[in-house]
DRENPAGU-864267 format. One record per atom (N, C-alpha, C): atom name; x, y, z. Coordinates in steps of 0.1 Angstrom, whole numbers. Each point is the difference from the previous one (the first is absolute). Example, Ala and Ser with C-alpha at 12.3 -4.5 7.8 and 13.67 -1.06 7.14 Angstrom:
# residues 2
VOSE;atom;X;Y;Z
VOSE;N;132;-57;78
VOSE;CA;-9;12;0
VOSE;C;9;12;0
VOSE;N;-4;11;-7
VOSE;CA;9;11;0
VOSE;C;-8;11;8
//
This chain:
# residues 100
VOSE;atom;X;Y;Z
VOSE;N;2100;-655;-709
VOSE;CA;-13;-3;11
VOSE;C;-2;-14;-4
VOSE;N;-1;-1;-14
VOSE;CA;-4;-15;-5
VOSE;C;6;-11;4
VOSE;N;13;0;2
VOSE;CA;9;-8;3
VOSE;C;-1;-3;18
VOSE;N;-5;9;9
VOSE;CA;5;1;11
VOSE;C;-5;-13;6
VOSE;N;3;-4;8
VOSE;CA;-1;-14;8
VOSE;C;-8;1;13
VOSE;N;1;15;10
VOSE;CA;-7;2;9
VOSE;C;-16;8;-1
VOSE;N;-6;1;14
VOSE;CA;-10;3;2
VOSE;C;-2;16;-1
VOSE;N;11;7;-1
VOSE;CA;-1;15;-2
VOSE;C;12;2;-8
VOSE;N;-2;22;-6
VOSE;CA;7;2;-8
VOSE;C;4;9;6
VOSE;N;13;5;1
VOSE;CA;6;12;8
VOSE;C;2;7;-9
VOSE;N;1;14;-6
VOSE;CA;6;10;-1
VOSE;C;1;7;12
VOSE;N;17;5;-5
VOSE;CA;8;9;11
VOSE;C;7;8;-9
VOSE;N;0;18;6
VOSE;CA;9;3;-8
VOSE;C;17;-3;5
VOSE;N;12;4;-7
VOSE;CA;8;-7;2
VOSE;C;7;11;10
VOSE;N;-4;12;0
VOSE;CA;1;11;11
VOSE;C;-4;-5;12
VOSE;N;-13;-9;4
VOSE;CA;-10;4;13
VOSE;C;6;-9;12
VOSE;N;3;3;9
VOSE;CA;7;2;14
VOSE;C;-12;-13;6
VOSE;N;3;-9;7
VOSE;CA;-14;-8;8
VOSE;C;9;2;13
VOSE;N;-10;-6;11
VOSE;CA;-2;2;12
VOSE;C;-1;-21;0
VOSE;N;4;-1;13
VOSE;CA;0;-13;1
VOSE;C;-13;-7;2
VOSE;N;-7;-10;-2
VOSE;CA;-13;-4;0
VOSE;C;-10;7;-13
VOSE;N;5;9;-7
VOSE;CA;-8;6;-10
VOSE;C;-5;-14;-11
VOSE;N;5;-9;-3
VOSE;CA;-4;-5;-10
VOSE;C;-12;-12;9
VOSE;N;0;0;12
VOSE;CA;-12;-9;4
VOSE;C;-8;9;11
VOSE;N;4;10;-5
VOSE;CA;-15;11;4
VOSE;C;-5;1;-12
VOSE;N;5;-2;-12
VOSE;CA;-8;2;-11
VOSE;C;-8;-16;-5
VOSE;N;9;-6;1
VOSE;CA;-6;-18;-2
VOSE;C;-17;0;11
VOSE;N;1;4;11
VOSE;CA;-9;1;13
VOSE;C;-11;7;-9
VOSE;N;1;7;-5
VOSE;CA;-13;12;-2
VOSE;C;-10;-14;-12
VOSE;N;7;-9;-1
VOSE;CA;-7;-6;-14
VOSE;C;-6;-11;10
VOSE;N;11;-4;10
VOSE;CA;-10;-11;14
VOSE;C;-11;4;6
VOSE;N;1;15;2
VOSE;CA;-8;0;11
VOSE;C;-16;9;-11
VOSE;N;2;1;-12
VOSE;CA;-10;6;-11
VOSE;C;0;-8;-11
VOSE;N;-4;-10;-5
VOSE;CA;1;-8;-9
VOSE;C;-4;3;-11
VOSE;N;-8;12;0
VOSE;CA;-5;3;-19
VOSE;C;12;14;0
VOSE;N;9;3;6
VOSE;CA;13;11;-3
VOSE;C;4;-3;-14
VOSE;N;4;4;-8
VOSE;CA;9;-1;-11
VOSE;C;12;0;-2
VOSE;N;3;12;6
VOSE;CA;11;5;0
VOSE;C;2;12;13
VOSE;N;15;-3;5
VOSE;CA;-3;10;12
VOSE;C;17;10;-1
VOSE;N;2;14;7
VOSE;CA;9;4;1
VOSE;C;2;5;13
VOSE;N;13;4;2
VOSE;CA;4;3;15
VOSE;C;-2;16;-3
VOSE;N;1;6;11
VOSE;CA;3;18;5
VOSE;C;10;2;-3
VOSE;N;5;10;-4
VOSE;CA;13;7;-6
VOSE;C;5;7;12
VOSE;N;9;2;-2
VOSE;CA;8;13;15
VOSE;C;14;5;-10
VOSE;N;-2;13;2
VOSE;CA;9;6;-8
VOSE;C;14;1;9
VOSE;N;12;3;-7
VOSE;CA;13;0;10
VOSE;C;0;3;15
VOSE;N;-8;12;-1
VOSE;CA;0;5;14
VOSE;C;-9;-6;11
VOSE;N;-9;-6;-8
VOSE;CA;-5;-15;11
VOSE;C;-18;7;1
VOSE;N;0;9;-8
VOSE;CA;-17;9;-3
VOSE;C;-9;-12;-9
VOSE;N;-9;-2;-2
VOSE;CA;-8;-6;-4
VOSE;C;1;2;-12
VOSE;N;0;-6;-13
VOSE;CA;3;5;-14
VOSE;C;-18;-3;-2
VOSE;N;-4;-8;3
VOSE;CA;-12;-6;-5
VOSE;C;-4;-15;4
VOSE;N;-17;-5;5
VOSE;CA;-1;-9;4
VOSE;C;-10;1;-8
VOSE;N;1;-7;-15
VOSE;CA;-12;-3;-11
VOSE;C;-1;13;-4
VOSE;N;-8;2;-13
VOSE;CA;-3;12;-8
VOSE;C;-17;-5;-2
VOSE;N;-2;14;-1
VOSE;CA;-17;-1;-3
VOSE;C;0;14;-16
VOSE;N;-12;-7;-6
VOSE;CA;-3;11;-10
VOSE;C;-11;7;0
VOSE;N;3;16;-2
VOSE;CA;-13;6;5
VOSE;C;-11;2;-7
VOSE;N;-9;6;1
VOSE;CA;-10;0;-9
VOSE;C;1;6;-12
VOSE;N;10;15;-1
VOSE;CA;8;4;-13
VOSE;C;12;-8;-7
VOSE;N;2;-15;6
VOSE;CA;4;-7;-9
VOSE;C;15;3;4
VOSE;N;6;12;12
VOSE;CA;9;-2;5
VOSE;C;6;-11;11
VOSE;N;11;-4;2
VOSE;CA;4;-9;6
VOSE;C;8;6;12
VOSE;N;-2;-6;12
VOSE;CA;8;6;13
VOSE;C;-2;-11;8
VOSE;N;15;-2;8
VOSE;CA;5;-4;9
VOSE;C;-5;-3;10
VOSE;N;-2;-11;10
VOSE;CA;-4;7;13
VOSE;C;8;2;9
VOSE;N;2;12;8
VOSE;CA;7;0;12
VOSE;C;14;3;-3
VOSE;N;5;7;-11
VOSE;CA;8;7;-5
VOSE;C;9;9;14
VOSE;N;7;0;1
VOSE;CA;13;2;12
VOSE;C;-5;-1;12
VOSE;N;-14;-2;7
VOSE;CA;-4;-7;8
VOSE;C;11;-8;13
VOSE;N;-6;-5;11
VOSE;CA;9;-10;8
VOSE;C;-2;-9;-6
VOSE;N;8;-14;-4
VOSE;CA;-7;-14;-6
VOSE;C;-3;-5;9
VOSE;N;2;0;18
VOSE;CA;-5;-9;9
VOSE;C;-12;5;8
VOSE;N;-11;9;-12
VOSE;CA;-13;1;7
VOSE;C;-7;-10;-6
VOSE;N;-8;-3;9
VOSE;CA;-10;-13;-3
VOSE;C;-5;1;-12
VOSE;N;-8;9;-6
VOSE;CA;-6;-1;-13
VOSE;C;11;-4;-9
VOSE;N;13;2;-1
VOSE;CA;7;-7;-13
VOSE;C;8;-16;4
VOSE;N;-3;-3;11
VOSE;CA;3;-15;7
VOSE;C;-12;-9;-3
VOSE;N;-3;4;-8
VOSE;CA;-17;-12;-1
VOSE;C;-2;-7;-22
VOSE;N;-8;-7;6
VOSE;CA;0;-6;-14
VOSE;C;-10;11;-6
VOSE;N;3;3;-10
VOSE;CA;-18;10;-7
VOSE;C;1;-4;-15
VOSE;N;-11;4;-3
VOSE;CA;-2;-1;-15
VOSE;C;3;16;-10
VOSE;N;12;2;-5
VOSE;CA;5;9;-6
VOSE;C;-6;-3;-17
VOSE;N;0;12;-3
VOSE;CA;-2;-2;-22
VOSE;C;8;-5;-4
VOSE;N;18;4;6
VOSE;CA;4;-6;-9
VOSE;C;16;-4;14
VOSE;N;14;-7;-8
VOSE;CA;12;1;5
VOSE;C;9;2;-5
VOSE;N;11;5;9
VOSE;CA;9;7;-8
VOSE;C;9;-13;-7
VOSE;N;2;-1;-9
VOSE;CA;8;-8;-8
VOSE;C;16;-4;2
VOSE;N;6;13;4
VOSE;CA;11;-4;13
VOSE;C;0;-14;9
VOSE;N;-10;-3;2
VOSE;CA;-4;-12;8
VOSE;C;-13;-5;3
VOSE;N;-1;-11;-13
VOSE;CA;-13;-10;-1
VOSE;C;-1;-13;2
VOSE;N;-6;-8;10
VOSE;CA;-1;-14;1
VOSE;C;-14;2;-10
VOSE;N;1;-15;-6
VOSE;CA;-15;-1;-10
VOSE;C;0;-17;0
VOSE;N;-15;-6;6
VOSE;CA;0;-10;-3
VOSE;C;0;-3;-15
VOSE;N;9;-13;-5
VOSE;CA;2;-2;-10
VOSE;C;-15;-4;-4
VOSE;N;-10;-5;4
VOSE;CA;-13;-4;-8
VOSE;C;-4;11;-4
VOSE;N;2;12;6
VOSE;CA;-9;10;2
VOSE;C;7;5;-15
VOSE;N;10;-1;-5
VOSE;CA;5;6;-13
VOSE;C;-11;-7;-14
VOSE;N;-5;-15;6
VOSE;CA;-5;-5;-10
VOSE;C;11;-7;-11
VOSE;N;13;-5;6
VOSE;CA;8;-3;-9
VOSE;C;2;-13;-6
//
């Protein structure tokens, strides 16, 4: 990360399948909300159902995926939202957010 020359750093699992314009959509998050330091996409299961649209940490300390097995086209999964954490399978981070 220290030697990178770009504005962003992308972490992407080698088995992640991406769709057209996926990276542009993640970068658009930073353009529309300048305070954002990192962004992640929604993930789909191979059958097309939603795997998760971000995650929350519940009061008991357990985590929960948002929208698991639901229809990924529902409006509530197609918005920019604040979440407790994003999956590391695909994570775009502003380089200056890492303070390196």
